[in-house]
N, C-alpha and C positions, 0 to 999 in steps of 0.2 A: 429456466429450471434445469434443463439438460446441461447448459454451460456451467452452472454452479456445481452440479454433481461431478462433472468431468474435472473441473478445477480442484475440487476437494480430493478426488481420488488420485489424481496425478501429483498434486502438491504434497500429499501425505507420503507417497512413495518416494518422491524426490527429496523431501525433507529427511526421511529416514536414511537415505543414501548419503546425504550431506552431513548428517550427524555422525555416521560411521566414519566418514573421511575427514571429520573435523573441519568442514568447509561451509558451514551454514551461512554465515554472514557474507562471505565472498560470493557464494552461489546466488544469494538473494540480489546482491548488487549487479551481478552479471545478467541474471534473468530480467531485472528491471531495465537494463540497457536494451536487451532484446525486445522487451515489451514496448519501450519508447520508440525503437526503430520500427516495429510493426505498426504502431499506431500513427506515427508521424510521417513515415516514408511510404507513400502510395505504391511506388515501384517495387519496393521490397515486399510489401503486403500482397500485391497482385501476383508477384512471382511465387511466393510461398503458397498462396491459395489456389493458384492455377491448376485445374485438374489434369491438364494434358502434359504438364512438365513432370518428368520423371523424378522420383524421390532422390535418386542419386545426384541429380543435378541440383536439386534444392539443398541437399546436404553439403555439396561442394560450395555453393554460394554462401550458405550460412557460415561454414568454416572459414571461408575467405573474408567475409565481412567482419567476423569476430575472431580473427586470427590471433589476437593478443590474449584470448581467454586460455585458461589452462585446459589440459586434456580432459579432466573430469567434467568440466562445464561443457566442453564441445561434445562429449559423449552423451550428456543429457539432451543437448540440442538435437543431435543426430537421432536419438531415440524419439523425441517429440515429432521430428519430421517423419520418421518411419511409421509412427502411429497416426500420422495426420493430425496431430494435436498442437502444432505450433500456432495455429490460428486461435487456440484457446489460451494463449500466453497470459492475457490480462487476468482471466479467472484463476489461472494457476499461480500467478504471482500474488494476487490478492489473498488467496487461501494459504499460500506459503507464509505470508507475513502474519496472518492470523495465528497459525501454528507457532511461529516464532514468538509472537507476543504472549500467547498462552503459556508456553513453556518457560518463558523468561519473566513472567509476571509484569508485563508492560501494558499500559492502557493509553490510548490516544485521547487527549483532552483538547477541546477547542475553547478558547476564551475570547469573547468579543467585548470590547470596551469602547467608550465614546472617545477616549484619548489614549495615547500610547502609555502603558505603565512603565515605571522606572525599573531598572535592573533589580533593585532591592525588592520591589513589589512582586516582580515575576518570581524571584527566588522564594519569597514567603508564600506566594500562591502555590507554587510547585510543592513546597514542603507540606503545606496544609492538605493539598490534594493527595499526596502520597500517603499521608496519615489517614485520610478518609477512605481511600480505595485500597490501601495496603498493597499497592503495586507501584512500580516505577512509572512515572508520568512522562509521556511524550507530549509536551505542551506546545500548542500552536496559538499564537496571539494574532488577532485581527482587530482592526479599528473600523468602527462604523459610527459616524457622527449622528446618524438618525436615532440612535438609542438615547441621545441627549446626555445621560449620565448613568453611572452604575455599570453593570455588566451582565453578560450571559455566559454561563459555563455549560458546555456540552460534554458529558462523559458517556460515551457509547450512545445508548438510547435515552439516557436521563438528561433533562435540561433543567438547569437552575437559572431562573430568570430574575435578576435583581436590577433590571434596567428601569430608569425613570419613565421611559416611554410606555412600558407595560403597566406600570403603576398608574400613570395618567389615563391610559386607555381603560383601565378597570374603573376608575372614578367616573369617566365620561359615560360608560355603558350603563352604570347603575342609575 
């Protein structure tokens, strides 16, 4: 709960700064790379989280590791280190993306099918989902042979289950 509120508070402030500098997408990409490093690189994570290492040393390391980032992004990272919030990078990036999606009317949709749909089917599905949601759809396709036929669409918390497996399960239960 605390991590979520920290992520929301910091991501909102960072997003506003990124909007002012017209750097929203680039900053998201950079923060995602930092998050990936934090999650996957145990040495980096341990260094950043270590309570006995000075903040100045942490900032030097972060700037050295991400030396290709622009100065704006490096300043954001320095700020997060100063506030001891780089360890909350996952929550910050998650909330930042939520703000971006909300402001740009984008929705994540996951579609699970028994077989890989054709390119034409994916385009038609995307078009229909955009008409239904009245938002731009970020569609992820997955294949799961266990659903036998049909498909499952997940739009946020809403699930539309048109799989043959579910239909058969309903018949068997009755």
